[in-house]
C-alpha positions in Angstrom: 38.5 -44.9 -9.0 41.4 -42.7 -8.8 41.2 -39.7 -11.2 44.0 -37.4 -12.5 42.5 -34.8 -10.3 42.9 -37.0 -7.2 46.5 -37.7 -8.2 47.3 -34.1 -8.0 45.1 -33.4 -5.0 42.9 -30.7 -6.6 39.3 -30.5 -7.1 37.6 -31.1 -10.7 36.9 -27.3 -11.2 40.4 -26.4 -10.3 42.1 -23.4 -12.2 45.2 -23.9 -14.2 47.2 -22.2 -11.3 45.6 -24.6 -8.7 46.7 -27.7 -11.0 50.2 -26.2 -11.2 50.4 -25.9 -7.4 49.2 -29.3 -6.8 51.9 -30.6 -9.3 54.7 -28.7 -7.4 53.4 -29.7 -4.2 53.6 -33.3 -5.1 57.1 -32.9 -6.9 58.4 -31.2 -3.6 57.0 -33.9 -1.4 58.7 -36.6 -3.4 61.8 -35.0 -4.0 62.8 -33.0 -1.0 65.2 -34.5 1.3 66.8 -37.1 -1.2 70.0 -35.2 -1.5 72.4 -37.6 -3.5 70.2 -40.8 -3.0 68.8 -42.2 -6.3 64.9 -42.5 -6.4 63.3 -46.0 -6.0 61.5 -47.6 -8.8 58.3 -47.0 -7.0 59.1 -43.2 -6.4 60.0 -42.9 -10.1 56.8 -44.4 -11.3 54.8 -42.3 -8.7 56.6 -39.2 -10.2 56.0 -40.3 -13.7 52.2 -40.8 -13.1 51.9 -37.3 -11.4 53.8 -35.8 -14.4 51.5 -37.4 -17.1 48.4 -36.2 -14.8 49.9 -32.5 -15.0 50.5 -32.8 -18.7 47.0 -33.9 -19.4 45.2 -31.4 -16.9 47.5 -28.5 -17.9 46.5 -28.5 -21.7 43.0 -27.1 -22.1 42.3 -29.5 -25.0 43.7 -32.6 -23.2 41.8 -31.6 -20.1 38.4 -31.2 -22.0 38.9 -34.6 -23.6 39.6 -36.2 -20.4 36.7 -34.6 -18.6 34.3 -36.0 -21.3 35.8 -39.5 -21.1 35.6 -39.3 -17.1 32.2 -38.4 -17.3 31.3 -41.3 -19.7 33.2 -44.1 -17.7 31.4 -42.6 -14.5 28.1 -42.9 -16.2 29.0 -46.4 -17.4 30.0 -47.5 -13.9 26.9 -46.0 -12.3 24.6 -47.9 -14.7 26.5 -51.3 -13.7 26.1 -50.6 -10.0 22.4 -49.8 -10.7 21.9 -53.0 -12.6 23.9 -55.0 -10.0 21.8 -53.6 -7.1 18.5 -54.6 -9.0 20.0 -58.0 -9.4 20.8 -58.3 -6.0 17.3 -56.9 -4.9 15.4 -59.4 -7.1 17.5 -62.3 -6.1 16.9 -61.7 -2.5 13.2 -61.4 -3.1 13.3 -64.7 -5.0 15.1 -66.5 -2.4 12.8 -65.0 0.4 9.9 -66.0 -1.3 11.3 -69.6 -1.9 11.9 -70.0 1.8 8.4 -68.8 2.6 6.8 -71.2 0.1 9.0 -73.9 1.1 8.5 -73.7 5.0 5.5 -75.8 5.2 7.2 -78.7 3.5 10.2 -78.7 6.3 8.5 -79.0 9.7 11.8 -79.3 11.3 12.6 -75.7 10.7 11.9 -73.9 13.8 8.9 -71.8 13.6 8.5 -68.4 15.3 5.0 -69.2 16.5 5.8 -72.7 17.7 8.9 -71.2 19.6 6.8 -68.5 21.4 3.8 -70.8 22.0 5.7 -73.4 23.9 6.9 -71.3 26.8 3.5 -69.5 26.8 1.8 -72.7 27.5 4.2 -73.6 30.3 3.8 -70.5 32.0 0.0 -70.0 31.7 -0.8 -73.8 32.1 -2.9 -73.9 28.8 -4.2 -77.2 27.4 -1.9 -78.3 24.8 -4.6 -80.1 22.9 -7.0 -77.2 22.7 -4.7 -74.4 23.1 -7.0 -72.9 25.8 -5.9 -71.3 28.9 -6.8 -73.4 32.0 -6.9 -71.0 35.1 -4.8 -72.2 37.9 -6.8 -71.7 41.1 -5.2 -71.7 44.5 -7.5 -73.1 47.2 -7.0 -71.4 50.5 -7.7 -73.7 53.6 
């Protein structure tokens, strides 16, 4: 969310002089080197927004009203983000629990223990029926 402070490139605690300098810096950036060339529509819109930002922030009463409105909008946005995060966490938990509960009913799903046990049985030579390891004895002759 771009604020008027961001448009002018100043911090929120900026003094009136810093706001003035930010405004002039943007004016110089957009107007220098134009010579006789007319401004494009986009440049005109950008300068108009910068001018409106300067008019709001240069007046103490308007700036105070804007700061109050900005704080209220940010608080609303943060509440919505908190609610969205909570909804995401709960839905992830519900989906995860559903998968855990449903896993015995879907034997075709690969199971972690089954995937590990099969190669271990092949390596160790264990009995598949009892699950016990049968030692492989090498007889020396």
